[in-house]
N, C-alpha and C positions, 0 to 999 in steps of 0.2 A: 901550291895552295889548293886545297880540296874545295871545289865549289859545287860538288854534286848535289848538296841539299840546300844550296842558296835559294832564297826567294827572289825571283826576278820580277821586276815591274817595268812597265812601259814608260818611257820618258814622257813627261807632260808636253814636250816640244815635238813629239812625233806627229807625223801627218795623220789627219783625221781619216783619210782613205786607207790607211794601213800600208801604203806602199813605201814608206821611208821610216820604219820603226826601229828604234834603238831601245834596248832594255838594259837596266842597270841592276846590280845586286851588291849588297854589303856582306862580306864574309871574312872572318879572321882579320879584321881591321883594314881590309883592302876593298877596292871598288872594282867590280867586274862589269864589262861592257860587251854586249853582243848584239847581233842582228836578229830581230824577233822572227824573221822568216827562216832562219837557219839556227835554231837553238842548240843543235849539237855541233855546230861549226866552230870556227876559231873565236876565242874570247880575248879581249884586251884586259889585262889585270894591272891596276895602278894603285899607288898609295893615295890617300885622300888629297894630299897637297898637289900631286901631279894631276889628279882628276880635275880639281878646281882650276888649275892652270889650263888644262886642255879645254875645259868648258868655256873659260873666259876667252881663249883664242878663237874658238868656234863661234861664239856670240858675235865677235867683231869681224867676221868674214863678210 
């Protein structure tokens, strides 16, 4: 998946201080997740269903 031109946005659940920020992007029908402090670093690429499942699991931690 080419996410070079994806528009990343900071998660609404990220810390206000900016120390725990996650960004997400939609591209080619998939969801990308990355650390906002390391935008050129590794990215997690999920289909929308798996992203929803991951988000639900994390909400319940």
